[in-house]
C-alpha positions as CSV (number, residue, x, y, z in Angstrom):
1,X,-32.1,1.5,-50.5
2,X,-30.2,4.3,-49.8
3,X,-32.3,7.1,-48.9
4,X,-31.3,10.6,-47.8
5,X,-33.2,12.4,-46.1
6,X,-32.9,16.1,-46.2
7,X,-33.4,18.5,-43.1
8,X,-34.6,21.7,-43.4
9,X,-33.3,24.6,-40.7
10,X,-37.1,25.5,-40.5
11,X,-37.9,21.5,-39.4
12,X,-35.0,21.2,-37.1
13,X,-35.8,25.0,-35.1
14,X,-39.4,23.4,-35.2
15,X,-38.8,20.5,-33.7
16,X,-36.2,21.9,-31.2
17,X,-38.6,24.5,-30.1
18,X,-41.1,21.4,-29.4
19,X,-38.5,19.4,-27.1
20,X,-37.7,23.4,-25.5
21,X,-41.3,23.6,-24.8
22,X,-41.7,20.0,-23.5
23,X,-38.7,20.3,-20.8
24,X,-40.0,23.6,-19.6
25,X,-43.6,22.3,-19.2
26,X,-42.8,18.8,-17.6
27,X,-42.1,20.3,-14.1
28,X,-45.1,22.3,-14.3
29,X,-47.4,19.1,-15.2
30,X,-45.7,16.8,-12.6
31,X,-45.4,19.8,-9.7
32,X,-47.9,18.6,-6.6
33,X,-48.8,21.6,-4.5
34,X,-47.4,22.4,-1.0
35,X,-49.7,20.4,2.2
36,X,-51.9,23.2,4.0
37,X,-50.7,24.5,7.6
38,X,-51.8,21.5,10.3
39,X,-53.3,19.2,7.5
40,X,-50.8,16.0,8.5
41,X,-52.4,14.0,10.5
42,X,-50.3,12.4,14.1
43,X,-50.0,8.8,12.2
44,X,-48.2,10.1,9.3
45,X,-45.6,12.2,11.5
46,X,-45.1,9.7,14.2
47,X,-46.1,11.6,16.7
48,X,-45.6,10.6,20.3
49,X,-46.6,11.9,23.5
50,X,-43.2,12.0,25.0
51,X,-39.9,13.2,24.1
52,X,-37.2,11.8,21.4
53,X,-33.6,12.6,22.1
54,X,-34.5,15.6,23.8
55,X,-36.4,16.8,21.5
56,X,-40.5,18.2,22.3
57,X,-42.7,20.3,20.7
58,X,-42.3,22.6,23.2
59,X,-38.9,23.3,21.3
60,X,-40.3,23.3,17.9
61,X,-40.5,25.9,15.3
62,X,-44.1,24.9,14.8
63,X,-45.6,24.5,18.1
64,X,-48.2,27.0,19.3
65,X,-48.7,27.4,23.4
66,X,-51.5,27.1,24.7
67,X,-54.2,30.2,24.6
68,X,-55.5,29.7,28.1
69,X,-52.8,29.4,31.0
70,X,-54.8,26.0,32.5
71,X,-54.8,24.1,29.5
72,X,-52.3,21.5,29.2
73,X,-51.9,20.9,25.1
74,X,-51.1,23.3,22.4
75,X,-51.3,23.5,19.0
76,X,-48.9,23.0,15.8
77,X,-48.7,24.7,12.3
78,X,-48.1,21.2,11.0
79,X,-50.0,18.2,13.0
80,X,-53.8,18.6,13.4
81,X,-55.4,18.1,16.7
82,X,-54.1,18.8,19.9
83,X,-50.4,18.7,20.6
84,X,-48.5,18.0,23.9
85,X,-45.7,20.2,24.8
86,X,-43.5,17.1,25.8
87,X,-44.6,15.2,22.6
88,X,-42.5,15.1,19.3
89,X,-43.0,14.1,15.9
90,X,-40.6,14.0,12.3
91,X,-41.7,17.6,11.5
92,X,-39.7,18.6,14.6
93,X,-37.9,21.7,14.0
94,X,-35.7,23.8,16.9
95,X,-36.4,27.2,17.0
């Protein structure tokens, strides 16, 4: 039962093209889109109303201070809803 299979150059190039295409397209098929700004809820990011290790929302790059001077909460580009300037979450990024 000795079967010699002869592979042609054309067959090898065709199969190589299919494999190369699969390698290139796999990351595109499995890529998830980035999260929308302000779409994360507070629970997912372990938000708390008190600072953690001296880090607080008012020092974060994503924090937006309140529009009116009398308001006590601002907004965040990552977390939904009002945000305490003395709060903290896992998305903290120093300015």
